[in-house]
One Martini backbone bead per residue (centre of mass of N, CA, C, O) as a GRO file, in nm:
protein
  158
    1MET     BB    1   9.062  -3.259   4.264
    2VAL     BB    2   8.856  -3.478   4.178
    3GLU     BB    3   8.684  -3.282   3.991
    4LYS     BB    4   8.887  -3.273   3.743
    5VAL     BB    5   8.772  -3.569   3.630
    6ARG     BB    6   8.458  -3.573   3.628
    7PRO     BB    7   8.270  -3.712   3.816
    8HIS     BB    8   7.952  -3.818   3.909
    9TYR     BB    9   8.071  -3.938   4.182
   10LEU     BB   10   8.114  -3.989   4.538
   11HIS     BB   11   8.245  -4.258   4.698
   12ILE     BB   12   8.131  -4.373   5.029
   13ASP     BB   13   8.269  -4.562   5.285
   14VAL     BB   14   8.080  -4.712   5.547
   15MET     BB   15   8.207  -4.825   5.867
   16ASP     BB   16   8.134  -4.998   6.197
   17GLY     BB   17   8.283  -5.274   6.313
   18VAL     BB   18   8.050  -5.502   6.255
   19PHE     BB   19   7.978  -5.581   5.966
   20VAL     BB   20   8.267  -5.476   5.964
   21PRO     BB   21   8.585  -5.450   6.104
   22ASN     BB   22   8.593  -5.173   6.006
   23ILE     BB   23   8.649  -4.815   6.042
   24THR     BB   24   8.546  -4.497   5.961
   25PHE     BB   25   8.264  -4.303   5.927
   26GLY     BB   26   8.028  -4.049   5.959
   27PRO     BB   27   7.810  -3.790   5.912
   28MET     BB   28   8.017  -3.561   5.965
   29ILE     BB   29   8.201  -3.626   5.720
   30VAL     BB   30   7.990  -3.609   5.502
   31ASP     BB   31   7.926  -3.314   5.556
   32ALA     BB   32   8.212  -3.206   5.497
   33ILE     BB   33   8.223  -3.305   5.206
   34ASP     BB   34   7.969  -3.158   5.103
   35ARG     BB   35   8.098  -2.866   5.159
   36MET     BB   36   8.354  -2.930   4.940
   37THR     BB   37   8.131  -3.014   4.720
   38THR     BB   38   7.931  -3.075   4.409
   39LEU     BB   39   7.912  -3.358   4.436
   40LYS     BB   40   7.773  -3.650   4.442
   41LEU     BB   41   7.678  -3.866   4.710
   42ASP     BB   42   7.787  -4.208   4.749
   43VAL     BB   43   7.651  -4.396   5.010
   44HIS     BB   44   7.809  -4.679   5.164
   45LEU     BB   45   7.655  -4.902   5.388
   46MET     BB   46   7.861  -5.091   5.625
   47ILE     BB   47   7.603  -5.159   5.830
   48THR     BB   48   7.428  -5.220   6.103
   49LYS     BB   49   7.128  -5.122   6.090
   50PRO     BB   50   7.065  -4.866   5.887
   51GLU     BB   51   6.791  -4.749   5.994
   52ARG     BB   52   6.936  -4.579   6.229
   53TYR     BB   53   7.106  -4.372   5.992
   54LEU     BB   54   6.971  -4.251   5.741
   55LYS     BB   55   6.893  -3.965   5.822
   56GLN     BB   56   7.181  -3.860   5.883
   57PHE     BB   57   7.303  -3.908   5.597
   58ILE     BB   58   7.102  -3.739   5.442
   59GLU     BB   59   7.148  -3.472   5.602
   60ALA     BB   60   7.467  -3.475   5.525
   61GLY     BB   61   7.438  -3.540   5.176
   62ALA     BB   62   7.315  -3.779   5.058
   63ASP     BB   63   7.212  -3.893   4.728
   64LEU     BB   64   7.317  -4.183   4.762
   65VAL     BB   65   7.192  -4.502   4.897
   66SER     BB   66   7.355  -4.784   5.040
   67PHE     BB   67   7.284  -5.123   5.139
   68HIS     BB   68   7.287  -5.426   5.300
   69LEU     BB   69   7.100  -5.702   5.291
   70GLU     BB   70   7.268  -5.846   5.534
   71SER     BB   71   7.216  -5.592   5.761
   72THR     BB   72   6.893  -5.650   5.741
   73ARG     BB   73   6.528  -5.689   5.809
   74LYS     BB   74   6.453  -5.376   5.675
   75ALA     BB   75   6.470  -5.317   5.365
   76ARG     BB   76   6.197  -5.191   5.284
   77ASN     BB   77   6.211  -4.955   5.482
   78CYS     BB   78   6.470  -4.832   5.372
   79ILE     BB   79   6.374  -4.780   5.088
   80ARG     BB   80   6.136  -4.598   5.157
   81PHE     BB   81   6.298  -4.380   5.305
   82ILE     BB   82   6.489  -4.295   5.084
   83ARG     BB   83   6.274  -4.228   4.869
   84SER     BB   84   6.109  -4.021   5.054
   85SER     BB   85   6.380  -3.828   5.052
   86GLY     BB   86   6.476  -3.811   4.737
   87LYS     BB   87   6.663  -4.055   4.699
   88LYS     BB   88   6.885  -4.277   4.600
   89CYS     BB   89   6.856  -4.640   4.574
   90GLY     BB   90   7.055  -4.909   4.715
   91LEU     BB   91   7.171  -5.251   4.680
   92ALA     BB   92   7.390  -5.453   4.850
   93ILE     BB   93   7.618  -5.729   4.757
   94SER     BB   94   7.782  -5.989   4.840
   95PRO     BB   95   7.957  -6.246   4.706
   96GLY     BB   96   7.765  -6.476   4.861
   97THR     BB   97   7.522  -6.334   4.726
   98PRO     BB   98   7.266  -6.383   4.542
   99PHE     BB   99   7.093  -6.214   4.307
  100LYS     BB  100   6.799  -6.325   4.369
  101LYS     BB  101   6.770  -6.161   4.644
  102VAL     BB  102   6.703  -5.879   4.490
  103ILE     BB  103   6.446  -5.903   4.313
  104PRO     BB  104   6.211  -5.812   4.518
  105TYR     BB  105   6.348  -5.499   4.527
  106LEU     BB  106   6.372  -5.358   4.242
  107PRO     BB  107   6.126  -5.152   4.225
  108GLY     BB  108   6.285  -4.958   4.460
  109LEU     BB  109   6.537  -4.927   4.271
  110ASP     BB  110   6.823  -4.761   4.116
  111PHE     BB  111   7.042  -4.966   4.242
  112ILE     BB  112   7.314  -5.193   4.231
  113LEU     BB  113   7.568  -5.339   4.452
  114ILE     BB  114   7.848  -5.514   4.352
  115MET     BB  115   8.061  -5.706   4.515
  116SER     BB  116   8.424  -5.774   4.429
  117VAL     BB  117   8.456  -5.793   4.736
  118HIS     BB  118   8.508  -5.799   5.060
  119PRO     BB  119   8.380  -5.626   5.294
  120GLY     BB  120   8.620  -5.385   5.456
  121PHE     BB  121   8.880  -5.419   5.249
  122TYR     BB  122   9.155  -5.292   5.136
  123GLY     BB  123   9.324  -5.422   4.841
  124GLN     BB  124   9.169  -5.620   4.693
  125LYS     BB  125   9.092  -5.859   4.479
  126PHE     BB  126   8.924  -5.938   4.224
  127ILE     BB  127   8.636  -6.138   4.189
  128THR     BB  128   8.584  -6.303   3.907
  129PRO     BB  129   8.294  -6.442   3.954
  130MET     BB  130   8.140  -6.161   3.952
  131LEU     BB  131   8.094  -6.140   3.648
  132LYS     BB  132   7.850  -6.331   3.645
  133LYS     BB  133   7.669  -6.157   3.827
  134ILE     BB  134   7.667  -5.912   3.643
  135GLU     BB  135   7.549  -6.056   3.396
  136GLN     BB  136   7.293  -6.154   3.534
  137ALA     BB  137   7.182  -5.878   3.609
  138ARG     BB  138   7.173  -5.753   3.329
  139ALA     BB  139   6.987  -5.962   3.198
  140TYR     BB  140   6.749  -5.928   3.388
  141LEU     BB  141   6.698  -5.624   3.352
  142ARG     BB  142   6.645  -5.639   3.049
  143ARG     BB  143   6.421  -5.858   3.040
  144HIS     BB  144   6.244  -5.668   3.267
  145HIS     BB  145   6.279  -5.353   3.227
  146HIS     BB  146   6.490  -5.233   3.412
  147ARG     BB  147   6.642  -4.915   3.534
  148CYS     BB  148   6.857  -5.036   3.688
  149LEU     BB  149   7.163  -5.002   3.811
  150ILE     BB  150   7.518  -5.086   3.803
  151GLU     BB  151   7.741  -5.148   4.059
  152VAL     BB  152   8.098  -5.169   4.132
  153ASP     BB  153   8.295  -5.298   4.422
  154GLY     BB  154   8.623  -5.372   4.396
  155GLY     BB  155   8.933  -5.426   4.249
  156ILE     BB  156   8.948  -5.200   4.031
  157HIS     BB  157   9.105  -5.179   3.713
  158ALA     BB  158   9.228  -5.107   3.398
   0.00000   0.00000   0.00000
């Protein structure tokens, strides 16, 4: 059904009930989705210590993997692992995290995921000040010739 509108990716939010209060699903569901579609799976890990589960999500079929900078002290290790697995790597940042915190990690990233709502709750309104963060990220990436893409997640409508 989703494939009829020809999206580039299928974005899957994974929540652990710790990093964010809600719980969604784990690698088994990602694997089931992967077997049902030819779309690339963009797996957004809203989980504490993502380094513990990267291998399982990659083996389950994740093509792009993002995790929150705020969720781990081992961001560089996570980036290296994702990239060494041949997958696209992204770093997600919550509304309260300044863009400048991402800058040291940019050389290892394929994309950054700017949260335009607070992670973990469906149906929130877009946080308008995040437009400035998106503009700041875009300007920085252009100025420094980074090929990193920008994803925006949450509260987006036509």
